[in-house]
C-alpha positions in Angstrom: 41.8 61.6 156.1 42.5 61.8 160.0 43.3 65.5 159.5 40.2 66.2 157.5 37.9 64.5 160.2 39.6 66.6 163.0 39.2 69.8 161.0 35.5 69.2 160.4 34.6 67.8 163.8 36.4 70.7 165.6 34.9 73.5 163.2 32.5 75.8 165.1 30.1 75.5 162.2 30.0 71.7 162.4 26.9 71.5 164.8 24.9 73.9 162.6 25.6 71.8 159.6 24.3 68.8 161.3 21.0 70.5 162.3 20.7 71.8 158.8 20.9 68.3 157.3 18.3 66.9 159.7 15.9 69.8 159.1 16.3 69.2 155.4 15.5 65.6 155.9 12.4 66.5 157.9 11.4 68.9 155.1 11.8 66.1 152.6 8.9 64.2 154.3 6.6 67.0 153.2 5.3 67.8 156.9 2.7 70.4 155.6 0.7 68.0 153.6 1.6 64.7 155.1 1.9 65.5 158.8 3.4 62.7 161.0 3.9 62.7 164.7 6.6 60.0 164.1 8.6 62.3 161.8 8.2 65.4 164.1 9.2 63.5 167.2 12.2 62.0 165.2 13.3 65.6 164.3 13.3 66.7 167.9 15.2 63.5 169.0 17.5 63.9 166.1 18.5 67.5 166.9 18.9 66.6 170.6 20.9 63.5 169.8 23.3 65.3 167.5 24.1 67.9 170.1 24.5 65.0 172.5 27.0 63.0 170.5 29.0 66.0 169.3 29.6 67.1 173.0 30.2 63.6 174.1 32.8 63.2 171.4 34.5 66.2 172.6 34.3 64.9 176.3 31.9 67.5 177.5 29.7 66.4 180.3 26.9 68.7 178.9 26.3 66.1 176.3 24.7 63.9 178.9 21.9 66.6 179.4 21.1 66.6 175.7 21.3 62.8 175.7 18.4 62.6 178.1 16.2 64.7 175.8 17.4 62.7 172.7 16.6 59.4 174.3 13.0 60.5 174.9 12.5 61.7 171.4 14.2 58.6 169.6 12.6 56.0 171.7 9.1 57.5 171.1 9.9 57.8 167.3 11.1 54.3 167.0 8.2 52.9 168.9 5.9 54.6 166.5 7.8 53.0 163.6 7.8 49.6 165.1 11.6 49.4 165.5 11.4 47.9 169.1 15.1 46.9 169.1 16.0 50.5 168.3 13.5 52.0 170.7 14.2 50.1 174.0 17.8 51.1 174.2 16.7 54.7 174.4 15.1 54.2 177.7 18.3 52.6 179.0 20.2 55.5 177.4 18.2 57.9 179.4 19.1 56.2 182.7 22.7 56.0 181.8 22.9 59.7 180.8 21.5 60.7 184.3 24.2 58.5 185.9 26.8 59.8 183.5 26.1 63.4 184.3 27.2 62.9 187.9 29.9 60.3 187.0 31.7 62.4 184.5 31.7 65.5 186.8 33.8 63.5 189.2 36.3 62.6 186.5 37.2 65.8 184.8 40.7 66.9 183.6 42.6 69.5 185.5 41.1 72.4 183.6 37.6 70.9 184.0 37.0 71.1 180.3 36.6 67.5 179.3 36.3 64.0 180.8 39.3 61.7 181.6 39.3 58.9 179.1 40.1 55.3 179.9 41.5 52.4 177.8 39.8 49.0 177.7 42.1 46.4 179.1 42.3 42.9 178.0 40.4 41.6 180.9 37.4 43.7 180.2 36.9 42.2 176.8 35.5 38.9 178.3 32.9 40.9 180.1 32.0 43.0 177.2 31.3 40.0 175.2 29.2 38.3 178.0 27.3 41.7 178.3 26.8 41.7 174.5 25.4 38.0 174.5 23.2 38.6 177.4 21.6 41.8 175.8 21.1 40.1 172.5 19.2 37.0 174.2 17.1 39.5 176.3 16.0 41.3 173.2 15.1 38.0 171.4 12.9 37.1 174.6 11.4 40.6 174.8 10.5 40.8 171.1 8.7 37.5 171.4 6.8 38.4 174.5 5.8 41.7 172.9 4.6 39.8 169.7 6.4 42.4 167.6 5.6 42.2 164.0 9.0 42.4 162.5 10.2 40.7 159.2 13.5 38.6 159.4 15.6 41.6 158.5 14.1 43.9 161.0 14.3 41.2 163.8 18.0 40.7 163.0 19.0 44.3 162.8 17.0 45.3 165.7 18.7 42.6 167.8 22.2 43.6 166.9 21.2 47.3 167.5 20.0 46.7 170.9 22.9 44.5 172.1 25.5 46.8 170.5 23.6 50.0 171.9 23.5 48.6 175.4 27.2 47.7 175.6 28.5 50.8 173.7 26.5 53.1 175.9 27.8 51.3 179.1 31.5 51.8 177.8 30.9 55.4 176.9 29.5 56.3 180.4 32.4 54.3 181.9 34.6 56.5 179.8 36.3 53.7 177.7 37.3 54.9 174.3 36.6 51.5 172.9 32.9 52.4 172.8 33.3 54.3 169.6 34.0 51.1 167.5 30.8 49.7 168.6 28.8 52.9 167.8 30.4 52.9 164.3 28.9 49.4 163.6 25.6 50.2 165.2 25.2 53.4 163.3 25.6 51.4 160.0 22.8 49.1 161.1 20.5 51.8 162.1 21.0 53.6 158.8 20.2 50.4 156.9 17.2 49.7 159.2 15.7 53.1 158.7 16.2 53.3 155.0 14.4 50.0 154.9 11.5 51.2 157.1 11.2 54.6 155.3 12.5 57.0 158.0 14.8 59.6 156.2 15.1 61.6 159.4 16.6 59.1 161.6 18.6 57.6 158.7 20.2 61.1 158.1 20.7 61.6 161.8 22.6 58.2 162.1 24.7 58.9 158.9 25.9 62.0 160.8 26.4 59.8 163.9 28.5 57.5 161.9 30.8 60.5 161.0 30.8 61.7 164.5 31.7 58.2 165.9 34.7 58.2 163.8 35.5 61.7 165.0 34.9 60.7 168.8 37.2 57.7 168.3 40.1 59.8 167.0 39.4 62.7 169.7 39.3 60.1 172.5 42.5 58.4 171.4 44.3 61.7 171.1 43.0 62.5 174.7 44.4 59.2 176.0 47.7 60.0 174.3 47.8 63.4 175.9 47.0 62.0 179.4 49.8 59.4 179.0 52.3 62.2 178.1 51.2 64.2 181.1 51.8 61.2 183.5 55.3 60.6 181.9 
């Protein structure tokens, strides 16, 4: 299975396959007869987001540029769909991608082809949990203040999506490989939420993200192993 994931993730046609799947999802909404700004903006954000996560999984700093465009598109689409918990992290993502663009540039491998990856130490887990709890509580407070009309499932899913997204994005920009585990869980939640709220474009996008998160985890773990061998 690991070899198959590497083969597909590293194949030169993989990005084109991802864009094709999102395009087909957009076509399935019948945009000619039932035009929706939500679906159009979702498509733009999805394509930019796919290029972002594919490049970031490979450790390429250019992924942060696509991430800024993706954050704008995804935030707008989720606000239009009422998924506030899924929309607010995108604003945060935009800011962190700006920071990451400069931070990753300072931490490149010797050949300047990819970022130097870090391993999350035991002492970091405590702060990661605190960050998650704080983000979850903030989302509960903000949802109440904004009087968001979510049913219990949407409220619970959006809360976890917000907290996981904030923490996972921080860990990614900080170059910790552990971030991919959190993205895997988050992607499963977003898929379920957008199937529930009838947005096939974002559901398809995050299904691809789910695969890419697994690929990114394996790729960054391989990078850590290579770095350790070089230091030995």
